[in-house]
N, C-alpha and C positions, 0 to 999 in steps of 0.2 A: 504494500500500500504506500501511497505517496502523500506528502504534505506540500501543498502548493505555496504556502507562506507561513511565517511564524504563527499567525492567526488569521483565518479567513472566515467571514460571516456571509453565508449564502442563504437567501430566502427564496422559497418557492410559492408562487401565487397562482391562483386559477380558480375557476368556478367549481361548484359541487360536482364531483365525479370526474374531474380532470385527471386525477392520478397523483395528486400532491404527496399524500402519505406514502404511496408506493415508491415514488421516485426519491423521496427523502430517505427511505430505508435503503434503497439500492445505492444511492450516492454515498451514504454513510459507510456502507460496507466497502465500496470501491475505493474511496479516498481516505478512509479512516477518520472521517469527521464525526463529531458527536451529534446525534439527531435530537431535535427538539420538536415534539409533536404538539398538536393543539391541546391546550389545557382543558381538561374536562371537569372544571369546577361546577358544582351545583348552583344554578342561578336561582336565588330565592324569589325572584319576580316572575319566573317563567310561567307558572300555572296561572297567575293573574294576567299576564300578558296574553295568553291564548284565550282567556275569557273576555278581555277588553283591550285590544291592541293599542288603540289610540290613547287610552288612559295610562297604560303601563309601559309603552314602548321606550320612553325616555329613561325610566328607571332601569329597565332590562338592559338597554344598550350601554348605559353608564357602567353597570356592573361588569358587562363583558369587556368594555374598554379598560376598566381597572385591572381585570385579570390578565388581559393581553399585555398591558404595560408591565405588570409584575413579571410575566413570562419573558418579555423582551429584556428586562433588566437582568434576569438570570442568565440568559444566553450571552449578553454582553460581558457579564462577570466571569463566564466560563474561561478557563485558561487556554483551552485549545480551540481549534477550528470547529465551527458549528454549521449545521444545515437546518433550516427552520421550515416546518410545514405550516403554511399560512401566516400572514403578517398582521401586526396591529393595525396597519393602514387599511386593510380590507374591511374591518369592522365598520370604520367610518365612511370610507369612500364608496363602498358597495352596499353593505347591508343596512346601515342607518339611512343612507341616501334612498335606498329602495323603499324603506318604510315611509319616508317622507313623501316620495313621489306617489305612493299609493294611497296617501291620505291617512296613514296610520301613525303619523307624528305631526303635531301642530307646528306652525311656523315658529312660535316662541320656543318650544322645546328643541326643535331642530337647530335654531340659532344658538341656543345655550350649549347644546351638545357640540356643535361645530367649533365654537369658541374654545371650549375646554379641550377638544381634540387638537386643534391647531396650536394652542399655547403649549401643550405638553409635547406634541410630536416635534416641535421645533428644537427641542433639546435632546431628542433621541438620536443616537448614532445610527446612521442608515446602514443597510447591508453593503458589502463590497460588490455584490452582484445579485440582481433580482431576476429570477427565472420565471417567466410567464408562460404557463401551459395554456395555449389557445386552442379552443375546441368548438366544433359545431354542437348544436343542441342534440342532434341525433347520436353523436358519439358519447356525449354526457349521459344521455338516457340509457344507452347500451351498457356503459360502465356501471351506472346506478343499478340497473336490472341485474347485472352479474353479481354484484356484491350482496344483493338481497336484504338490505336493511329495511325492517318493517316501517319505520317512520319516514322512509323516503319513497315508499311504494307508490304513493299518489302524487308525486311531485309533478307539477304542471310544466309542459314545454314552454308556455308563455312566461312563467316565472323564471325559468332558466335563461330564456332569451333576454328578458329584462336585465338579469344579472350580467349576461355576456356583454350587453351594450355598455353597462356601467364599468365593467372591467376594461373594455377596450378604451373607453373615454379616460379612465384613470391612468392607464399605462401610457396613452398618448401624451399625457401632461406630466408624467413622472420624470424628474430631473435629478433626484438626490443621488442616484448611482446608475451604473450601466444596467441595461435590461437585455436579457437574452430571451427572445421569443421562440418558443418551440411549438410548431403546429402539429398537433397529435392525431389529427384525423386519419392520416395516411401512414401511421406507424404503430407498432406494438412493442414498446420498450420492455414490457414484462416478459413476453414469450419469444421475442426475436432478439438474440444477443447483438446482432449487427445494428439494430436501431438504438439499443442502449449505448453501444460503443460510439456511435456517431454523436449522441448527446454528450457523452463523456468527453469526447475530443473537442466539441464546441465549447464546453465549459472550460477545459484546460486552455484553449486558445484565448478565450475571453479573459480569463484570470491572468494569463501571461501579459496581456495588455494593461490590465488594472495594476498589476504589481511591478510593471517595468519602471526603472528609475527615471 
């Protein structure tokens, strides 16, 4: 296994079903990086949120934002190189924004949430490289169906398409670090070693540029 730098921080972003967790695990094994997966903390607002989304969306999203920030700090403090499955930025840029766009967060609450997010994120060290797994809704649905999680069974194509648009808009504006876009519709990096090796080589080339003197 190789180490590309004294410490490298890689983050993997992408829609539900894009393959973030799987790629995190594979890159961790291949490069010797420490994997940081999504924090699965129990959200005390979640039951209330599903009963009344507009009333409780702000509370729920602030809780998730806080847990993501704690998680981000842990990986920044880690002494070795790390690879992260989903970023703190996605909570605000994608999921909170979608709630607001769908009328499930008021103007006042969304403005307060955004001010909080922007104030805190300004002090967060960004990744050295952001990997964006870009996928069509059909591919996402295929992956979701294969993994067979009950709570994802009735996920709407329209919902995934809205998230895809938000992801693309966010990535187009992202300037905090280099972005490596990987279109996954025509590849199978899980079962095709050649596809994974191509991703690996692209990451190595990108990091070589990031770490060049």
